[in-house]
C-alpha positions in Angstrom: 91.3 -136.9 61.9 89.9 -136.1 65.8 89.5 -132.3 66.9 92.5 -132.9 68.8 94.7 -133.7 66.7 93.7 -131.3 64.2 94.6 -129.1 67.0 97.5 -130.3 67.8 99.3 -130.6 63.8 97.7 -126.7 63.9 99.8 -125.8 66.5 102.8 -127.5 65.4 102.5 -126.1 61.8 102.4 -122.3 63.2 105.1 -122.1 66.2 107.7 -123.9 63.1 106.7 -121.6 60.4 107.9 -119.0 63.0 110.3 -120.8 64.3 111.7 -120.5 60.0 110.9 -117.0 58.8 112.3 -115.3 61.9 109.3 -114.4 63.5 108.9 -114.6 66.8 105.5 -115.9 68.0 105.0 -113.4 71.4 103.7 -110.5 68.4 103.5 -109.6 65.0 104.1 -106.8 64.3 101.9 -105.1 63.2 100.4 -101.7 65.4 97.6 -101.2 66.5 95.2 -98.5 65.0 93.8 -96.4 67.9 90.1 -98.0 67.5 89.7 -100.5 65.7 88.9 -103.7 67.2 91.2 -105.3 66.9 92.5 -108.3 69.1 94.6 -107.4 72.0 98.2 -105.1 72.4 101.0 -106.2 74.3 102.6 -103.5 75.8 104.0 -101.0 73.0 100.9 -101.2 71.1 101.7 -104.5 68.3 99.2 -106.8 67.7 99.4 -110.4 69.2 99.9 -113.4 67.0 97.3 -115.3 67.3 99.9 -117.7 69.0 99.8 -115.6 71.9 96.3 -114.6 71.6 95.0 -117.9 72.3 97.4 -118.2 74.9 95.5 -115.3 76.0 93.4 -117.0 76.1 94.3 -119.5 77.7 95.7 -116.8 80.6 92.3 -115.4 81.9 90.0 -118.7 81.8 93.6 -120.5 83.6 95.7 -117.9 85.9 94.2 -114.6 85.8 92.0 -115.7 89.4 94.9 -114.3 91.0 97.5 -112.9 88.7 94.9 -110.2 87.2 93.5 -109.9 83.3 96.7 -108.0 82.9 99.2 -110.1 84.8 99.8 -108.0 87.6 99.4 -109.2 90.3 95.5 -108.1 90.6 93.9 -110.3 90.4 90.4 -111.3 93.0 92.1 -114.8 94.5 95.5 -113.3 95.3 94.5 -111.4 98.6 93.4 -115.2 100.0 97.2 -116.2 99.1 100.1 -116.5 101.5 102.0 -115.7 99.0 100.9 -113.0 96.2 100.7 -113.9 92.8 103.8 -112.5 90.8 103.4 -109.1 88.1 104.3 -111.2 84.7 104.7 -108.3 83.1 108.4 -107.6 84.6 109.6 -111.1 84.0 112.1 -110.2 81.7 112.7 -106.8 83.5 114.1 -108.9 87.1 116.2 -110.8 84.9 118.1 -107.8 83.3 115.6 -108.1 80.1 115.9 -111.3 79.2 112.5 -113.7 79.8 113.7 -117.1 80.0 111.7 -119.4 78.3 112.3 -122.8 79.2 112.5 -121.3 83.5 109.2 -120.0 83.3 107.7 -123.2 81.1 109.2 -125.3 84.5 107.7 -123.0 86.8 104.0 -123.4 85.0 104.6 -127.5 84.4 105.8 -127.8 87.9 108.9 -129.3 87.1 111.1 -126.4 88.9 109.8 -124.5 92.6 110.1 -120.6 92.9 112.3 -120.6 96.3 111.2 -117.4 97.6 107.2 -119.2 97.8 108.6 -121.7 100.3 105.4 -123.6 99.9 103.4 -124.2 95.9 100.2 -122.5 96.2 100.3 -122.3 92.4 98.7 -125.1 90.7 100.9 -127.4 88.6 98.9 -126.4 85.2 100.8 -129.3 83.9 99.4 -132.0 85.6 95.7 -130.0 85.3 95.3 -129.5 81.4 96.5 -133.3 81.0 93.3 -134.9 83.2 91.4 -131.6 80.5 93.1 -133.1 77.6 92.1 -137.5 79.1 95.4 -139.3 79.5 95.6 -140.8 75.8 98.8 -139.7 73.1 98.3 -136.4 72.3 98.5 -135.8 75.7 101.7 -134.5 76.0 102.1 -132.4 72.5 98.5 -130.2 73.4 99.2 -130.3 77.0 103.2 -128.3 75.9 101.2 -126.8 73.1 99.2 -124.7 75.8 102.3 -123.4 78.3 104.4 -122.6 75.1 101.1 -120.6 74.4 101.2 -119.1 78.0 104.6 -118.4 77.7 104.6 -116.5 74.2 101.5 -114.8 75.5 103.9 -113.6 78.4 106.9 -112.4 76.6 104.3 -109.5 74.1 103.1 -109.1 77.3 106.5 -107.7 79.2 107.4 -103.8 80.0 
C-alpha cells in the first residue's frame, strides 16, 4: 500500500470511527491543562481531536496568510485584498449557532460563491489540493479528506 493510500485509509477509518462512537471529530473533549505542551486548544480550552489538529496544520499552511493564524481574518495578506477575509471563528455565530459543514465545504472546494464577495478572491482549494496530489484515482478522496480536516478545525474554533 502506498503512503497516499495509507493516509486515505487512516483518515477514512478515523472519521468513520468518530461518527460511529458519537465523538465529534472537531474536539476530543478533554480539557487542556495549563502549562502543558498539548496540541492546540479550542476557544473553550478543550484539546483538538487528531483530525482537527491535522486540519489546523492544513489551515496554517493554506489559509492563515489571509485569515490569520487564529482564523480571525487578520492575516498579513488581508489588507491587500479587495474584500477583507472573514473571521472564521464566528461562522456559527453568524448562522444562529449552527456550523454549516456542507456549505463551508462547498465554499472551500469552489462549488459555491459567496454573493457578498463579488468575484472570487479566495483560491479554489479543491483544485489546488487536487493538483498537489497528482490527479490519480485517490485524488478526490484525498482532497475531500483535506477539506474535511479543515472543516473540523474550523468547527472546533467557533466562538
